[in-house]
PyMOL commands that place a pseudoatom at each C-alpha (Angstrom):
pseudoatom trace, name=CA, resn=UNK, resi=1, chain=A, elem=C, hetatm=0, pos=[64.208, -8.855, 153.006]
pseudoatom trace, name=CA, resn=UNK, resi=2, chain=A, elem=C, hetatm=0, pos=[61.414, -9.356, 150.227]
pseudoatom trace, name=CA, resn=UNK, resi=3, chain=A, elem=C, hetatm=0, pos=[59.348, -12.470, 150.661]
pseudoatom trace, name=CA, resn=UNK, resi=4, chain=A, elem=C, hetatm=0, pos=[57.874, -14.619, 147.738]
pseudoatom trace, name=CA, resn=UNK, resi=5, chain=A, elem=C, hetatm=0, pos=[54.165, -14.975, 147.625]
pseudoatom trace, name=CA, resn=UNK, resi=6, chain=A, elem=C, hetatm=0, pos=[54.598, -18.549, 149.037]
pseudoatom trace, name=CA, resn=UNK, resi=7, chain=A, elem=C, hetatm=0, pos=[56.906, -17.015, 151.839]
pseudoatom trace, name=CA, resn=UNK, resi=8, chain=A, elem=C, hetatm=0, pos=[54.290, -14.542, 152.861]
pseudoatom trace, name=CA, resn=UNK, resi=9, chain=A, elem=C, hetatm=0, pos=[51.416, -17.087, 152.614]
pseudoatom trace, name=CA, resn=UNK, resi=10, chain=A, elem=C, hetatm=0, pos=[53.252, -19.241, 155.076]
pseudoatom trace, name=CA, resn=UNK, resi=11, chain=A, elem=C, hetatm=0, pos=[54.361, -16.484, 157.308]
pseudoatom trace, name=CA, resn=UNK, resi=12, chain=A, elem=C, hetatm=0, pos=[50.472, -15.440, 157.449]
pseudoatom trace, name=CA, resn=UNK, resi=13, chain=A, elem=C, hetatm=0, pos=[49.912, -19.123, 158.514]
pseudoatom trace, name=CA, resn=UNK, resi=14, chain=A, elem=C, hetatm=0, pos=[52.412, -18.900, 161.412]
pseudoatom trace, name=CA, resn=UNK, resi=15, chain=A, elem=C, hetatm=0, pos=[50.915, -15.474, 162.590]
pseudoatom trace, name=CA, resn=UNK, resi=16, chain=A, elem=C, hetatm=0, pos=[47.260, -16.829, 162.301]
pseudoatom trace, name=CA, resn=UNK, resi=17, chain=A, elem=C, hetatm=0, pos=[48.126, -20.249, 163.946]
pseudoatom trace, name=CA, resn=UNK, resi=18, chain=A, elem=C, hetatm=0, pos=[50.615, -18.946, 166.687]
pseudoatom trace, name=CA, resn=UNK, resi=19, chain=A, elem=C, hetatm=0, pos=[51.629, -20.502, 169.147]
pseudoatom trace, name=CA, resn=UNK, resi=20, chain=A, elem=C, hetatm=0, pos=[51.920, -23.544, 166.898]
pseudoatom trace, name=CA, resn=UNK, resi=21, chain=A, elem=C, hetatm=0, pos=[54.078, -26.721, 166.309]
pseudoatom trace, name=CA, resn=UNK, resi=22, chain=A, elem=C, hetatm=0, pos=[56.146, -27.944, 163.512]
pseudoatom trace, name=CA, resn=UNK, resi=23, chain=A, elem=C, hetatm=0, pos=[53.367, -30.773, 163.016]
pseudoatom trace, name=CA, resn=UNK, resi=24, chain=A, elem=C, hetatm=0, pos=[50.587, -28.439, 162.548]
pseudoatom trace, name=CA, resn=UNK, resi=25, chain=A, elem=C, hetatm=0, pos=[52.695, -26.381, 159.914]
pseudoatom trace, name=CA, resn=UNK, resi=26, chain=A, elem=C, hetatm=0, pos=[53.840, -29.636, 158.271]
pseudoatom trace, name=CA, resn=UNK, resi=27, chain=A, elem=C, hetatm=0, pos=[50.176, -30.777, 157.853]
pseudoatom trace, name=CA, resn=UNK, resi=28, chain=A, elem=C, hetatm=0, pos=[49.136, -27.363, 156.391]
pseudoatom trace, name=CA, resn=UNK, resi=29, chain=A, elem=C, hetatm=0, pos=[51.997, -26.937, 154.168]
pseudoatom trace, name=CA, resn=UNK, resi=30, chain=A, elem=C, hetatm=0, pos=[52.035, -30.527, 152.856]
pseudoatom trace, name=CA, resn=UNK, resi=31, chain=A, elem=C, hetatm=0, pos=[55.622, -31.076, 153.832]
pseudoatom trace, name=CA, resn=UNK, resi=32, chain=A, elem=C, hetatm=0, pos=[57.072, -34.481, 154.980]
pseudoatom trace, name=CA, resn=UNK, resi=33, chain=A, elem=C, hetatm=0, pos=[58.497, -33.923, 158.400]
pseudoatom trace, name=CA, resn=UNK, resi=34, chain=A, elem=C, hetatm=0, pos=[58.779, -31.647, 161.333]
pseudoatom trace, name=CA, resn=UNK, resi=35, chain=A, elem=C, hetatm=0, pos=[62.616, -31.232, 160.070]
pseudoatom trace, name=CA, resn=UNK, resi=36, chain=A, elem=C, hetatm=0, pos=[61.721, -29.941, 156.784]
pseudoatom trace, name=CA, resn=UNK, resi=37, chain=A, elem=C, hetatm=0, pos=[59.205, -27.407, 158.637]
pseudoatom trace, name=CA, resn=UNK, resi=38, chain=A, elem=C, hetatm=0, pos=[62.202, -26.464, 160.820]
pseudoatom trace, name=CA, resn=UNK, resi=39, chain=A, elem=C, hetatm=0, pos=[64.690, -26.118, 157.835]
pseudoatom trace, name=CA, resn=UNK, resi=40, chain=A, elem=C, hetatm=0, pos=[62.045, -24.125, 155.710]
pseudoatom trace, name=CA, resn=UNK, resi=41, chain=A, elem=C, hetatm=0, pos=[61.619, -21.707, 158.859]
pseudoatom trace, name=CA, resn=UNK, resi=42, chain=A, elem=C, hetatm=0, pos=[65.306, -21.233, 159.104]
pseudoatom trace, name=CA, resn=UNK, resi=43, chain=A, elem=C, hetatm=0, pos=[66.057, -20.664, 155.442]
pseudoatom trace, name=CA, resn=UNK, resi=44, chain=A, elem=C, hetatm=0, pos=[63.034, -18.517, 154.519]
pseudoatom trace, name=CA, resn=UNK, resi=45, chain=A, elem=C, hetatm=0, pos=[61.465, -16.986, 157.568]
pseudoatom trace, name=CA, resn=UNK, resi=46, chain=A, elem=C, hetatm=0, pos=[64.295, -16.887, 160.164]
pseudoatom trace, name=CA, resn=UNK, resi=47, chain=A, elem=C, hetatm=0, pos=[63.755, -13.025, 160.779]
pseudoatom trace, name=CA, resn=UNK, resi=48, chain=A, elem=C, hetatm=0, pos=[60.051, -13.446, 161.531]
pseudoatom trace, name=CA, resn=UNK, resi=49, chain=A, elem=C, hetatm=0, pos=[59.530, -16.124, 163.876]
pseudoatom trace, name=CA, resn=UNK, resi=50, chain=A, elem=C, hetatm=0, pos=[60.592, -17.227, 167.261]
pseudoatom trace, name=CA, resn=UNK, resi=51, chain=A, elem=C, hetatm=0, pos=[60.150, -20.143, 169.751]
pseudoatom trace, name=CA, resn=UNK, resi=52, chain=A, elem=C, hetatm=0, pos=[58.671, -19.176, 172.857]
pseudoatom trace, name=CA, resn=UNK, resi=53, chain=A, elem=C, hetatm=0, pos=[59.456, -20.827, 176.520]
pseudoatom trace, name=CA, resn=UNK, resi=54, chain=A, elem=C, hetatm=0, pos=[57.455, -24.054, 175.585]
pseudoatom trace, name=CA, resn=UNK, resi=55, chain=A, elem=C, hetatm=0, pos=[58.928, -24.379, 172.225]
pseudoatom trace, name=CA, resn=UNK, resi=56, chain=A, elem=C, hetatm=0, pos=[55.949, -23.261, 170.172]
pseudoatom trace, name=CA, resn=UNK, resi=57, chain=A, elem=C, hetatm=0, pos=[56.508, -21.444, 166.961]
pseudoatom trace, name=CA, resn=UNK, resi=58, chain=A, elem=C, hetatm=0, pos=[55.285, -17.782, 167.201]
pseudoatom trace, name=CA, resn=UNK, resi=59, chain=A, elem=C, hetatm=0, pos=[55.541, -14.825, 164.618]
pseudoatom trace, name=CA, resn=UNK, resi=60, chain=A, elem=C, hetatm=0, pos=[57.247, -11.714, 165.422]
pseudoatom trace, name=CA, resn=UNK, resi=61, chain=A, elem=C, hetatm=0, pos=[55.265, -8.264, 165.765]
pseudoatom trace, name=CA, resn=UNK, resi=62, chain=A, elem=C, hetatm=0, pos=[56.947, -7.455, 162.241]
pseudoatom trace, name=CA, resn=UNK, resi=63, chain=A, elem=C, hetatm=0, pos=[55.371, -10.787, 160.904]
pseudoatom trace, name=CA, resn=UNK, resi=64, chain=A, elem=C, hetatm=0, pos=[52.019, -9.597, 161.782]
pseudoatom trace, name=CA, resn=UNK, resi=65, chain=A, elem=C, hetatm=0, pos=[52.442, -6.185, 160.405]
pseudoatom trace, name=CA, resn=UNK, resi=66, chain=A, elem=C, hetatm=0, pos=[54.004, -7.502, 157.074]
pseudoatom trace, name=CA, resn=UNK, resi=67, chain=A, elem=C, hetatm=0, pos=[51.103, -9.839, 156.466]
pseudoatom trace, name=CA, resn=UNK, resi=68, chain=A, elem=C, hetatm=0, pos=[48.164, -7.859, 157.869]
pseudoatom trace, name=CA, resn=UNK, resi=69, chain=A, elem=C, hetatm=0, pos=[46.993, -10.679, 159.876]
pseudoatom trace, name=CA, resn=UNK, resi=70, chain=A, elem=C, hetatm=0, pos=[46.017, -10.565, 163.438]
pseudoatom trace, name=CA, resn=UNK, resi=71, chain=A, elem=C, hetatm=0, pos=[48.010, -13.073, 165.809]
pseudoatom trace, name=CA, resn=UNK, resi=72, chain=A, elem=C, hetatm=0, pos=[46.318, -16.190, 166.546]
pseudoatom trace, name=CA, resn=UNK, resi=73, chain=A, elem=C, hetatm=0, pos=[43.018, -15.264, 165.198]
pseudoatom trace, name=CA, resn=UNK, resi=74, chain=A, elem=C, hetatm=0, pos=[40.954, -15.831, 162.001]
pseudoatom trace, name=CA, resn=UNK, resi=75, chain=A, elem=C, hetatm=0, pos=[37.893, -13.875, 161.488]
pseudoatom trace, name=CA, resn=UNK, resi=76, chain=A, elem=C, hetatm=0, pos=[35.927, -11.117, 159.813]
pseudoatom trace, name=CA, resn=UNK, resi=77, chain=A, elem=C, hetatm=0, pos=[36.006, -7.420, 160.003]
pseudoatom trace, name=CA, resn=UNK, resi=78, chain=A, elem=C, hetatm=0, pos=[33.756, -7.166, 163.019]
pseudoatom trace, name=CA, resn=UNK, resi=79, chain=A, elem=C, hetatm=0, pos=[36.319, -9.175, 165.086]
pseudoatom trace, name=CA, resn=UNK, resi=80, chain=A, elem=C, hetatm=0, pos=[37.802, -12.608, 165.636]
pseudoatom trace, name=CA, resn=UNK, resi=81, chain=A, elem=C, hetatm=0, pos=[35.708, -15.536, 164.784]
pseudoatom trace, name=CA, resn=UNK, resi=82, chain=A, elem=C, hetatm=0, pos=[38.160, -18.202, 165.526]
pseudoatom trace, name=CA, resn=UNK, resi=83, chain=A, elem=C, hetatm=0, pos=[41.085, -17.924, 167.972]
pseudoatom trace, name=CA, resn=UNK, resi=84, chain=A, elem=C, hetatm=0, pos=[43.551, -20.839, 168.284]
pseudoatom trace, name=CA, resn=UNK, resi=85, chain=A, elem=C, hetatm=0, pos=[44.829, -21.067, 171.991]
pseudoatom trace, name=CA, resn=UNK, resi=86, chain=A, elem=C, hetatm=0, pos=[46.575, -23.390, 174.305]
pseudoatom trace, name=CA, resn=UNK, resi=87, chain=A, elem=C, hetatm=0, pos=[44.016, -25.264, 176.736]
pseudoatom trace, name=CA, resn=UNK, resi=88, chain=A, elem=C, hetatm=0, pos=[44.700, -23.112, 179.544]
pseudoatom trace, name=CA, resn=UNK, resi=89, chain=A, elem=C, hetatm=0, pos=[43.703, -20.066, 177.382]
pseudoatom trace, name=CA, resn=UNK, resi=90, chain=A, elem=C, hetatm=0, pos=[40.511, -21.791, 176.303]
pseudoatom trace, name=CA, resn=UNK, resi=91, chain=A, elem=C, hetatm=0, pos=[39.525, -22.441, 179.793]
pseudoatom trace, name=CA, resn=UNK, resi=92, chain=A, elem=C, hetatm=0, pos=[40.310, -18.858, 181.050]
pseudoatom trace, name=CA, resn=UNK, resi=93, chain=A, elem=C, hetatm=0, pos=[38.116, -17.654, 178.035]
pseudoatom trace, name=CA, resn=UNK, resi=94, chain=A, elem=C, hetatm=0, pos=[35.290, -20.018, 179.108]
pseudoatom trace, name=CA, resn=UNK, resi=95, chain=A, elem=C, hetatm=0, pos=[35.263, -18.684, 182.690]
pseudoatom trace, name=CA, resn=UNK, resi=96, chain=A, elem=C, hetatm=0, pos=[36.128, -14.958, 182.867]
pseudoatom trace, name=CA, resn=UNK, resi=97, chain=A, elem=C, hetatm=0, pos=[33.542, -12.482, 183.265]
pseudoatom trace, name=CA, resn=UNK, resi=98, chain=A, elem=C, hetatm=0, pos=[31.431, -11.619, 180.213]
pseudoatom trace, name=CA, resn=UNK, resi=99, chain=A, elem=C, hetatm=0, pos=[31.384, -7.955, 178.510]
pseudoatom trace, name=CA, resn=UNK, resi=100, chain=A, elem=C, hetatm=0, pos=[28.248, -7.040, 180.592]
pseudoatom trace, name=CA, resn=UNK, resi=101, chain=A, elem=C, hetatm=0, pos=[29.498, -8.322, 183.847]
pseudoatom trace, name=CA, resn=UNK, resi=102, chain=A, elem=C, hetatm=0, pos=[32.026, -6.962, 186.521]
pseudoatom trace, name=CA, resn=UNK, resi=103, chain=A, elem=C, hetatm=0, pos=[35.639, -7.338, 185.391]
pseudoatom trace, name=CA, resn=UNK, resi=104, chain=A, elem=C, hetatm=0, pos=[37.257, -9.664, 187.948]
pseudoatom trace, name=CA, resn=UNK, resi=105, chain=A, elem=C, hetatm=0, pos=[40.911, -10.250, 189.056]
pseudoatom trace, name=CA, resn=UNK, resi=106, chain=A, elem=C, hetatm=0, pos=[43.478, -12.811, 188.186]
pseudoatom trace, name=CA, resn=UNK, resi=107, chain=A, elem=C, hetatm=0, pos=[42.783, -14.726, 191.535]
pseudoatom trace, name=CA, resn=UNK, resi=108, chain=A, elem=C, hetatm=0, pos=[39.097, -14.983, 190.728]
pseudoatom trace, name=CA, resn=UNK, resi=109, chain=A, elem=C, hetatm=0, pos=[39.613, -16.124, 187.263]
pseudoatom trace, name=CA, resn=UNK, resi=110, chain=A, elem=C, hetatm=0, pos=[42.266, -18.835, 188.734]
pseudoatom trace, name=CA, resn=UNK, resi=111, chain=A, elem=C, hetatm=0, pos=[39.414, -20.033, 191.260]
pseudoatom trace, name=CA, resn=UNK, resi=112, chain=A, elem=C, hetatm=0, pos=[36.935, -20.395, 188.492]
pseudoatom trace, name=CA, resn=UNK, resi=113, chain=A, elem=C, hetatm=0, pos=[39.378, -22.310, 186.419]
pseudoatom trace, name=CA, resn=UNK, resi=114, chain=A, elem=C, hetatm=0, pos=[40.193, -24.420, 189.305]
pseudoatom trace, name=CA, resn=UNK, resi=115, chain=A, elem=C, hetatm=0, pos=[36.626, -25.200, 190.264]
pseudoatom trace, name=CA, resn=UNK, resi=116, chain=A, elem=C, hetatm=0, pos=[35.328, -25.597, 186.437]
pseudoatom trace, name=CA, resn=UNK, resi=117, chain=A, elem=C, hetatm=0, pos=[38.144, -27.704, 185.006]
pseudoatom trace, name=CA, resn=UNK, resi=118, chain=A, elem=C, hetatm=0, pos=[39.557, -29.563, 188.120]
pseudoatom trace, name=CA, resn=UNK, resi=119, chain=A, elem=C, hetatm=0, pos=[42.904, -27.933, 186.978]
pseudoatom trace, name=CA, resn=UNK, resi=120, chain=A, elem=C, hetatm=0, pos=[45.516, -26.269, 189.469]
pseudoatom trace, name=CA, resn=UNK, resi=121, chain=A, elem=C, hetatm=0, pos=[47.389, -23.755, 187.045]
pseudoatom trace, name=CA, resn=UNK, resi=122, chain=A, elem=C, hetatm=0, pos=[49.739, -21.116, 188.510]
pseudoatom trace, name=CA, resn=UNK, resi=123, chain=A, elem=C, hetatm=0, pos=[48.566, -17.581, 189.236]
pseudoatom trace, name=CA, resn=UNK, resi=124, chain=A, elem=C, hetatm=0, pos=[51.228, -16.267, 186.667]
pseudoatom trace, name=CA, resn=UNK, resi=125, chain=A, elem=C, hetatm=0, pos=[50.134, -18.727, 184.121]
pseudoatom trace, name=CA, resn=UNK, resi=126, chain=A, elem=C, hetatm=0, pos=[46.457, -17.611, 184.394]
pseudoatom trace, name=CA, resn=UNK, resi=127, chain=A, elem=C, hetatm=0, pos=[47.702, -13.899, 184.177]
pseudoatom trace, name=CA, resn=UNK, resi=128, chain=A, elem=C, hetatm=0, pos=[49.704, -14.730, 181.191]
pseudoatom trace, name=CA, resn=UNK, resi=129, chain=A, elem=C, hetatm=0, pos=[46.729, -16.483, 179.585]
pseudoatom trace, name=CA, resn=UNK, resi=130, chain=A, elem=C, hetatm=0, pos=[44.580, -13.337, 180.297]
pseudoatom trace, name=CA, resn=UNK, resi=131, chain=A, elem=C, hetatm=0, pos=[46.980, -11.107, 178.784]
pseudoatom trace, name=CA, resn=UNK, resi=132, chain=A, elem=C, hetatm=0, pos=[47.415, -13.360, 175.768]
pseudoatom trace, name=CA, resn=UNK, resi=133, chain=A, elem=C, hetatm=0, pos=[43.753, -13.120, 175.173]
pseudoatom trace, name=CA, resn=UNK, resi=134, chain=A, elem=C, hetatm=0, pos=[43.938, -9.239, 175.624]
pseudoatom trace, name=CA, resn=UNK, resi=135, chain=A, elem=C, hetatm=0, pos=[46.290, -9.111, 172.708]
pseudoatom trace, name=CA, resn=UNK, resi=136, chain=A, elem=C, hetatm=0, pos=[44.020, -11.144, 170.585]
pseudoatom trace, name=CA, resn=UNK, resi=137, chain=A, elem=C, hetatm=0, pos=[41.312, -8.664, 171.397]
pseudoatom trace, name=CA, resn=UNK, resi=138, chain=A, elem=C, hetatm=0, pos=[38.823, -10.757, 173.297]
pseudoatom trace, name=CA, resn=UNK, resi=139, chain=A, elem=C, hetatm=0, pos=[39.559, -9.795, 176.714]
pseudoatom trace, name=CA, resn=UNK, resi=140, chain=A, elem=C, hetatm=0, pos=[39.792, -6.254, 177.977]
pseudoatom trace, name=CA, resn=UNK, resi=141, chain=A, elem=C, hetatm=0, pos=[41.690, -4.785, 181.039]
pseudoatom trace, name=CA, resn=UNK, resi=142, chain=A, elem=C, hetatm=0, pos=[39.680, -2.684, 183.613]
pseudoatom trace, name=CA, resn=UNK, resi=143, chain=A, elem=C, hetatm=0, pos=[42.076, -0.746, 186.046]
pseudoatom trace, name=CA, resn=UNK, resi=144, chain=A, elem=C, hetatm=0, pos=[40.510, -0.600, 189.840]
pseudoatom trace, name=CA, resn=UNK, resi=145, chain=A, elem=C, hetatm=0, pos=[42.665, -1.130, 192.708]
pseudoatom trace, name=CA, resn=UNK, resi=146, chain=A, elem=C, hetatm=0, pos=[44.332, -3.852, 190.652]
pseudoatom trace, name=CA, resn=UNK, resi=147, chain=A, elem=C, hetatm=0, pos=[43.945, -4.810, 187.011]
pseudoatom trace, name=CA, resn=UNK, resi=148, chain=A, elem=C, hetatm=0, pos=[40.815, -6.613, 186.460]
pseudoatom trace, name=CA, resn=UNK, resi=149, chain=A, elem=C, hetatm=0, pos=[39.546, -8.647, 183.262]
pseudoatom trace, name=CA, resn=UNK, resi=150, chain=A, elem=C, hetatm=0, pos=[36.591, -9.187, 181.417]
pseudoatom trace, name=CA, resn=UNK, resi=151, chain=A, elem=C, hetatm=0, pos=[35.435, -10.331, 177.769]
pseudoatom trace, name=CA, resn=UNK, resi=152, chain=A, elem=C, hetatm=0, pos=[35.738, -7.579, 175.274]
pseudoatom trace, name=CA, resn=UNK, resi=153, chain=A, elem=C, hetatm=0, pos=[33.405, -9.606, 172.870]
pseudoatom trace, name=CA, resn=UNK, resi=154, chain=A, elem=C, hetatm=0, pos=[30.410, -11.943, 173.388]
pseudoatom trace, name=CA, resn=UNK, resi=155, chain=A, elem=C, hetatm=0, pos=[31.473, -15.395, 174.154]
pseudoatom trace, name=CA, resn=UNK, resi=156, chain=A, elem=C, hetatm=0, pos=[29.121, -16.794, 171.374]
pseudoatom trace, name=CA, resn=UNK, resi=157, chain=A, elem=C, hetatm=0, pos=[30.894, -14.722, 168.826]
pseudoatom trace, name=CA, resn=UNK, resi=158, chain=A, elem=C, hetatm=0, pos=[34.222, -16.568, 169.154]
pseudoatom trace, name=CA, resn=UNK, resi=159, chain=A, elem=C, hetatm=0, pos=[35.070, -20.183, 168.449]
pseudoatom trace, name=CA, resn=UNK, resi=160, chain=A, elem=C, hetatm=0, pos=[38.018, -21.256, 170.483]
pseudoatom trace, name=CA, resn=UNK, resi=161, chain=A, elem=C, hetatm=0, pos=[40.225, -23.964, 169.075]
pseudoatom trace, name=CA, resn=UNK, resi=162, chain=A, elem=C, hetatm=0, pos=[42.655, -25.503, 171.508]
pseudoatom trace, name=CA, resn=UNK, resi=163, chain=A, elem=C, hetatm=0, pos=[46.241, -26.000, 169.991]
for i in range(1, 163): cmd.bond("trace and resi %d" % i, "trace and resi %d" % (i + 1))
show_as sticks, trace
zoom trace
């Protein structure tokens, strides 16, 4: 399937903004309604997007490859400058060990989130948040007895936007 320049630009928006909602794309694309966004996605980009378990719009790996845009982030050649993530991922980014610190377990990160944000997420949700941040290139895994995590970049080098 060959994409027009507009379709390619809009697909890049999905890759960059994911996970995203109809409303965000509606505003970015200047459309009149979420229904119009849905129709556009189905008519023009159905092979390149899907809805995750929370009904957010996500791009397929092929979409990222086709557009050359890194999923969920914008930035320069030296790494991401802006990542757009759900609230839990922003919290995890805020508390996970820094790049020069000893990596930590999922449970350790969970406890720090609970303490810092007066929240009580499930351990699996924190694990998924860490893995999502890993895929964005801002968290790395260090394998010890169990997988542990720490930032792959300096916290100050990344602006986190909650979607």
